[in-house]
N, C-alpha and C positions, 0 to 999 in steps of 0.2 A: 629513725635517727641513729646514726652511728654513736654509740657512747664514748666518751672520753675516758681514758685510763688514768688512773692515779692511784696513789698510796696515801695511807694515813700513818702519822707516827704514833707508834704504840706508847702511851703515857698512861698511867693508871688514873692521873688525875683527870685526864679527859673523859674517861669512861663514866664520870658522874656528872656530865653536863646536864643530863635530864633530871637528875635527882635534885640539882641545885634550884629548878625552876618549877618544881612539882606545885608550890604553892600558889602560883598564879595561873596554872594551866586550866583552859576551859576543857572540861573531862566529859567522857561518856560514862563515868563511874556511877551517877545517880540513878540513871534511867538505862542500864545497859540492857540490850535486847537486840532483835534482829533489825538491821536498818539496810538502807541502800548506799552504795559507795558512789562517789564521783571523783573526777580528777580535781586536784586541789594545787594551788600555787601561792606566792607571795602576792598579797592583794594588790591589784593595779598593774602587775607585771604582764600578764597576758595581755591586757589593753594596750600597753605600750609597745609590745613586740609587734601585735597584729596591726596596730596603726602605722607603724614603721614600715611594715612589709607592704601594706596597701597604699601609701602615699608615695612610695617610689614607683608605682606602676605607671604614673603618667608620662606619656610620651607626646612629643611634638614632631611629627615627621621622622620617626625611628629615633629620636634623640630623647634620652632620659631627662626629665624635668623634675628633679627632686624639690621638696618643699623649700620655704625660704627661712626656716626657723630651726632651732636646735633640735637635735633627737636626744632622747634619753634611752637607756638600756635596762632590761631586766637585771636584777641581781643574780650573778652566776653561781653563788654558794649560799644556799638556805638550810635552815633546820626545822623540820616539822615535827610535832609533838602532840600526844594525847595521853590522858590517864584513864584506865579502865579498871572495872572490878568484875573479873569473869565469873558466872556460874559453874562453868565447865570449861575444859580445855577448849581452844579454838585453833583450827588450822587455817592460816592466814596466807593469802596469795599476794605477791608483791609485783606491781609494775611500776615502772620509772621512766621518766624522760630526763635521763642523765644517770651518771655513777653514783652510788650511794654508800653510805656507811649506816649500818643499823645497830642500834643500841637497844637492849630491853633490861629495864632497871639498872642502868648504867653499865651494863656489861656489854661489850662488843660481840656481834655475831660475825664470824669471819665469812670472808667472800661477799658475794653479792646474791643471797639466796633468792630464789624465785618463790619459795614459800616457807613458812616456819609455823612450828606448833608451838602454841603458848599455853601454859597450864593454868588451872583454874586460880582465881585470886587477884588481887589488885597489883597493876603494873603500870609502869611509865615506859612509853615507846617513843623512840626518837629516830629519825632519820635525817642524816646531813646529806643533801643531794646537790651535785655539781653538773652544770650544764652552761657552757659558755655560747653554744651556737643557737639556743632557742631560750628557754627558761626551765629552770628546775621545776619539776612536778611529779606527783605520785598518784597512784590509784591503789588502795588497799582493800582487799576484799576477804571477808570471812563471815562467819555466822554472827559474831558479835562485834568484830572490831572491822570498821569501814571508815575509810577516809570521807569525812564529810565536813559541814560547816562547824562542827564542834572542835575540830582540831585548831590549833595555833601554829604560828611560824614567826621565824626571826631571821634577819639577815646578819644578825650581830651575835658575837659570843663574847661578852665582856669578862673574860677570864684572866686570871694570872696564877702563877705557880709559886707556892711559897718554898722555903729554903728545905721544907721535908719532903717535897714533891706533891703537895696536896693542891688541889684546885680551889680557888676563890672566885666567886661569882656574885655580882651585883648589877642592877640596873640593865639588865638586857631586855630591849623592847619587844615583846611578844605581842603579835596581832592575829586577830582572826583571819583564817585562810581566804583566799579568793577562790571562786568556783563560778562555773556557768552551766552548761548544759551537757557536758561530756560524761555520760551516766554508764559508759561501757568501757571495758579495758581496751577494746580495739578502737574506740573514738577518741583519739589521742588530741590534745589541744594543737600540736603542731601540724596536724592534718586538716585542720579546720578549712572548709571552703563553703562558699554560697551554694545554693541548689540551682539546677539548671533544668531546662526542659526544651525539647525541639520545637522550633517555629519555622515555616516555610515561608517563602517570599509570596508577596501579594501580586506583584507584578514583575515582568522581565522585559526590558526594552533593548534592542540592539544598539550598540554605540560604536561606530567605526567596526573595528575588528574585534571589539569585545561586547560587553553588555553593562546595562545599569539595573540593579537589582533592587527594588522597592519593597521593603517590609511592613509597609503601610503606616507606620507611626514610629516616633521615637522609641529607641530601644537600646538595650546594652546586652553584650555578651560575645560569643566566640563564633566566627566564620567557619562553617563546614563546607568542604568541597567533596563532591561525590563523583566517583569514576574518574578520579585523576590518572592520566597516563603521560608518559613522556619525560623529556629532560629539558629543563630551560627554566625562564623566571615567569612568575605569575605575579601582578601588582593589584593591590586592593587600594582604592581611593575612598575613605569613608566621608559621609556626609550627613549632618544634621538636617541640611537642606539639599535639594536637588542641585542647586548651583554649586555648593561645596564639593559635591562627589563628582561634578564633572569638570572640576578645575585641578588636575593634578598638580600643576605648579605651586597652588596657594592653599590646598586644603590642610586642615590642621592636622589630621592623622592619616597615616597610610602605612602599609606594609608591603615589603618586597620578600616573597617567597621562591626560594630555590628548590626545584625538583631534580633529582638525578636518575629517575626513572626506577628506582627500587623502593619507593614509598608505597605504602598500602593504598588500595583503590579508594579508601575514605580518608581524609585529611581534616583534623579540627586544628584550627590555629591556636596557639597556646598563650595568647595575650588577648584579654577582653577589651572591646572598644565600645564606644558610645555612637550610635548611628541610627538613621532610618534608611539611608540609601547607601549603597556600595558600587562603585564602578570597578569592574572586573576587565583587566587587560592582560592576556597571556601571549607569551612567545608562540610562533606557528607551531612549533614542536610540542606544545602542551596542549592536551585535549582533555575536556571534563564533561561529565553529564550534566550536573546542576549545582546550585548553591542554596544552601539553608544555613541556620545558625542554631546555636544553644542559647536561648535567653537565660541570663544569670540574674538571680534575685535572692533577697532575703524573705523567707516565708513569714509572712504577717497577715493576721486577720483584719479585714476592714470591719472594725465594730462600730465606728460612727457612721451615721448615714444622714443624708439630707435631700429632700424632695420638696417641690413646690408647684405652684401654679404657673410659673415662669420657665419654659423649656430651656432658654438660654442660661439662666442660672443654674438650672440642672446639670447642664452641660459642663458649665465652668466649675461646679463641684467635683464632677466626675474626672475631668482632666487635672483638677488640682490634686485629687487623691492618687491619680496615675503619676504625676510628677512627684509626689511626695514618696511614693513606693520606689519609684526609680531611685531617688537619692537617699533612701534608707537603705544602706548595704552593710557592711561590717560596723560602719558607723554612720551618723548623719553627715553626709558630705555636702559640699555647695552645688557642684554640677557635675555630671557624669562624662563629659567630654573634658571640661576644663573648669576647674582644676583636678577635680577628684581628690581634693584634700579636706581636712577638717578645719574649717574656720569657726571661730567661737561666735561670732555674731550671726553666721548663717545658722549654725547649729542651735543657738538661743530660739529662733524662730521655729525651727524644726521641732523642737521639744514641745512648744505651745501646740503646734499642729498635730503632733502625735498624740497628745491629750484629748483631741477631738476626733482621731481617726483609728489608731491602732492601740494606744494605751500600752506601749511596750515599755515597761520600766528598764529592762536589760540595755535596751539601745541607748536610752538617756544615761545610764551609768558608765557604760562603755565610753561613749563620747565625751562626758565630763572628765574621765580618767585619762584618756588619751590626751585631750587638750592640756590637762594641768602638768603631766609629766612628773619630774622627781626634783630634788634639791641638786645643786643650788640654782636658784632663780637668777638669771642674768638679764632677762628681757621680758616684756610683756607677752602675754599669749599671743601668737602669731605675729608678735612684735607690735601688737596694735594696742594701744592705750584703752580704747573703749571695748575691745574685746576681753582684756583682762576683767573689766567691770560686768559685762554681760554673764561671765562665768559664774560669778557670786550670785546674781539675780536668778540665773538658771537654777542654781541649787535650792534657793528658796522657793521657787515655783515647783521644783520636783517635790518637795516636802509638802507643799500646800495641796497639790493634785493626787498625790499618792499616800501621804501619810507615812511614808517610810522615813524612820530617824537612824537606821542603821548606818546608812551612807554617811551622814553628817558625823555619827559617833565615830566611825572609823577614819574619815578622812579629814576630820576637822583640823589637825595639824597641818595639813597641805593647804588648807583654805587660810589659816591664819599666817603662815609664812608668806603666801602670795599677797595677802592684804597688807602685810608689813612692808613688803617690797613696794607696792603701790604707794602706801603712805609715805615712805622714804623718798618719793620722788615728787612731792609737793614743793612749791616754792615758798618764799618767805611769807607770802599772804595765806598760806594754807590751801592754794589751789593746785590742782594739776595743771601743768603746762609742759608740753613736749620738751624732753631733755634728748641729748644726743642718742640715736638709735631708736627714739620712740616714733611709732607712726600713728598720727590721728587721723583715721579714716573717715568716720561719719557716715558718708555715702558717696557714691559716684554722682558729682554734679558740677558741671562747668561753673566756675567763678566762686564756688564756696570756699571762704576763708576759714583756714584752720590754725593759724599761728596764735601765740599768746595764750590768755585764759579763756578757753571757749566755755559758755554756760552749760552746753549739752554735756560735756564731760563731768563737769561739777555735779549735774543733777544725776548722772549714773553713778558718780562716786557716793552721793548721799544714799541712794537706793541700795548701794552695794553694802554699805556700813549698817543700814537696817537689816540686812539679810545676815550680815555677819553677827549682829547682836542676837538675832534669834537662833543662829546656829551655834554660838556659844552657849546659850541657855540650854539647848538640846544636848550640847557635849558636856553639860555640868560646870562649865567654867565661868562662875558668877563675876569674877573680876573682870574677865574679857566682855562678858555681856554688858556690864555698866559702861565700861570704857567705850566699846563701839557704839552703844545708844547715845553717849553723850557726844561723841564725835558725828554721829548722824544728824543729831539735833543742830550742833554748831554749823556742819556744813549746809544744812537746809537754811539756816537763818542768814549766813554769809552770802548764799546764792541769791537771797532776796534782796538783802541789803546792797549788793554790788550790781547785779544784772536787772532786777526789776524796775521798769520805767513807771513810776507811779502817775505821771502825768498822761502817758498814753495806755497804761495798763495792759503791757505786754512785756515779754522777757527779751531783753537784747542779747545779741550773739556772742559777743567778743569784747575783752579788754586787753590792750597791749601796752606794755610798760606803765602800768597805771592809769592809762588813758582809756575810758570808755568810747567804743566805737558805736556809730549810730545804726549799724546794720541790724535787721532783724530777719531771722530766719524762721522756719517752721519747727526745727528739730527740738529744742528744750522746750518750745511753747506746746507742742503736742504732747511730748512725754509728760509735762506737768499736769495735763489732764488726767490721763488714766493711772498716772502715779498718785493721783488726788492731792497734790501739793497746791492746787489753787482752790480759792473758794469759789462759788457759783457765779458771783459777779465776775471774776477774773476769768473764769472759763468762757462766759459769754463774750467777754471782750475779746480773748484771744481767737475764739470762733471767727467773729466778725472781722477782725483786724489783721488776722495772720492766715487762718486756715481757709478761709473762704475769700481772701484777697489775692487776685490774680497778680498784683504788683511784687508780691513776694515770691523769691526764688521758688521755681516749680520743681516739684520732685518728679524724676522719671524712671526710677528703679522700683521694682516691686518690692524691694527690701524695705524702703522707707514708706511707700504706699501702705505698706502692712500697718505701720504705727500711725500714719495720717488717718486712715480710714478708721482705725480703732479709737483714736481721739475723737472723731466726730460720733460715732457709735455711742461712747461713753457719754456724749452729752445729748443724745437723743435723735442724732440725725441719720437713723436708719434709711429713710426713704431716699434721702439725697446720696447715701452711700451706695444703695443699690444702683443707682444710675451710673455713679462712677465705676462701679465693678462691672455693669454691662457695657460701658464704654471702653475701659482700659482693658479688661480680660477678654472681653468680647472682641475688642481690636484684634487682639493676638490671634483669636480663632478665625477671625474673618481673612487673617492672612495665611491661614492654613496651620496654625500651631496645633500640635498633638501633644504637647507638654508646654509648661508656661516658661517663660524666658528670664535671663539675667536682668535685662533692661528692655523697655519698650518706650519709644517716643513716637507718638501719632503723626508727627509731622515729618519723620523720615519717609523716603520714598524709595521704592525699588530695593536693590541690594542694600542700601543703608541700614535696612533692618537686621542684616546678618553681621555687620561689622561692629569692632570694638578693639580698642587698644591699638588702633593703627593697622589693624589686620582685616583682610575683607571677610574673614570668616571668624573673627575672634571671639564673637558673642556666643556665650552658652545658651542653647535653645531649650535646656532643660535644667532649671536652677530652682533649688530648695525654696528659696524665698519667694519664688513665684506662686507657691501653693497657699498663700495665706488665706484665700475665701474659706478654706476648711475651718480655720479658727474663728474668724469673723462670724460665719453662719452658726456655728455651734454656740458660741458664747453671746452673741448679740442679737440673734433672730430667733433661734431656738431658745437663747436666753439662759443658758444653765451654766453655773460656775460654783466651785467649792468656796463656802465662806469659812470653812474650818478644815483643818489638815485631813486630806484623805476622804473627803466628802462625808465627814461625820455630821456635817451641816452643810447645806447647799441651797443655793437659790435658784429659782426658774422664774425669770421675767421675759416672756415672749414678747416679740414685736414683728409684726408682719411687714412693716417698712412699706406698705401699700400693696402688698400681695393679697391674693384672694385666700390663700391658704399655704401653709408650710407644715411639714412633718419630718421626724428624724429620731436618731438615737444619739446619745452622748454617753461614751463609756466611763465607768468609774472603777474603783478597786472592788467594789461589790456588785457588778453587774452594770447594765445598761439603762439609763433614764429614757423612756420613751415619751414622745410628745406629738400631738396633732393639734394644730391652732387654725381656725378659720375665723371669719368675722362674726360667727355666731356661736361657735363652740370650742372649748378646750378639753382635750383629753390627755391625761398624764398617768403613767405608771412610774412610782418611784422605786428606790432601791434603799438598803440598809443605810440608816442615817436620818436626820432631821431636815426634811425639805420643806421650803418655804414658796409656794407658788404666788406670785404677785402680779397682778394684771389690772388694766383700766376697763371701764365699761360705761357706757352712757346711760343704762338703766340698771336696776337692781338685778344682779346674777342669780341664778338657780343652780343647785347641783346636789351631788351625792354626798357632800360633807359639809361641814360648817364653814361659812363664808365670813369673814370679818370685813366690816368697812373700815378702811384706814383713812378715810376722807379724800377730798379732791377726786372722786370718781376712781379712786384706787381700791382694791380689794386683796384679801389675802386668805389662802387655804393651806393648811398644814398638810404635808404630803407623808404619808406613812409608807413603810416598805412593801413592796409586791401587791399592792393594791391599785386598781385603775380608778382615776377620779374623773367624772364627766361634768363640765361647767357650762351652762348655757348662758350668753352674756351678748352685748352689742358692743363691737369694737369701736373704738373712737378713732 
């Protein structure tokens, strides 16, 4: 990237910037030694820049379609700093994205040197870096001095100059730097790209004067044209379905490429698209040999696994995993054709599926940071009330599954400011009610009322306040912890006082202008089950009167089916849920799905399955929230979940759901938990942490470890790390 030129005013006072903040620096002083360098930047800024760049790539028929919400920008000028104590002189090489000012012990080093020799002893090193086009970042490499997570950074210099020309400084907020995986000076953050690999077409069919190229399944990447010759126009009509690619007038995405005869014999289009099919139509003056593609992807390992005695369920898991991988890109996005944006509600489900498939912490952190943006806050995340609330719950789940407290410690101020924005939008009753500019989404469902005080939103707020209380505790703010804890309790009490129908034992949906509406929907009722807000009697009542009641407004999106089926699993309806999964996700497979969709209604016929938003091909046929069987199978059939942060304690409660056998792996921070369960045998290999295997048996089980009878045909085995346990039992 071309560096911007600028000059600094030479003032002696400015030269002691670094000395003013030595007392708060996170330094390399104590444990100086050889270490590895990496590119560093202001925390969260790379994620904001990358998300901006990615989300404007959405096009509809060659028109750019940017996101609907506010964009934020990286800080253009930041100061990096570290303290060191060198046992000998160190020759340091400097790489930067942006022009910089270098100070060593408060003394300016003139020019912008590519290397500098620093003598033995204690030193404070500061670099003030400017970059308006990208984001300021540096890579420092020496024997002892290397840019890494020990450095600190600030975007402010709270300096003033007294009448004698001396600098005064206090209150400058220093933060630990941000970094990711850019561990070479030539792997610059600004050059980041997803990986690609060549894919050939599966079939090619003549269509008029052109051809229809089928890559065999839903995919994402760049079209390549081999042996291109001539001058004229070549048209590409993309389709997630055959019907879409064959409809040039209405397909969602297309490209018109002009060739002037001077192009190379091989052409790769510079914009990536989602498609399975591509119709190619070229002017008669254009000739080419073949069409292929570069498949674009984020390299992630499938650590989670699931297999069973039911081949259809196994195929559903495989297609779910592929759907999840396609939508796991620079960030967790919603769909690869439309919208290619980061939506907080979609991403929240991706986090959960990630914990049972990839267990990739970086993707979760990048997505959370991109969604949050910076100050000031002027609207809900994605402009959607419920999506701000999912953001808080997602952070707590991240802590529970990974045990990582550093994210909360560093970004708690951004959590707090967003929560205060949310709380500031409550009405006089203390409930969230949409104000001007607020979008209440909940779900795509015809006839779903969303005005007034909606119980679903208040339930999410109660859960978010619980997440904030725990986050405040981690961040060391006891006052905030107590305040948010009290607010969470108050919200939960008010939720039941206002919306719980004591006579019918269900949660009502909505109150408008102080008047309770008689409408009952599934949303708050099912969330109340797995949030554990209901007692056992209430759960059973909700199950019978709401979840299994066909008179209640039906859910047709995989988005909310995710939660509906989780609620049923949480109250032991695994066998029923498997039938629903076979019917719902299996129904998409019967219609030829190679990835799972944004919405599926079995009553739709023909091309109705492809339409949405009033457009014949508006529906996304690869949508992140369609991959929820990954999470359901891992948590509620293999039965594995953390019960303390980072799987320091975890539970294994397998449930066959009527199957003959199941087996699989669930990833954790300390390795993969492996399990096999049949009607007669359980085999488990644990990981670091305290595991509890809990199962039911018609007869007294036998095994290679102590088995404790918990009563009511329930038994427990303590699982220790890296040891295989075998249990003989008789499934109920």
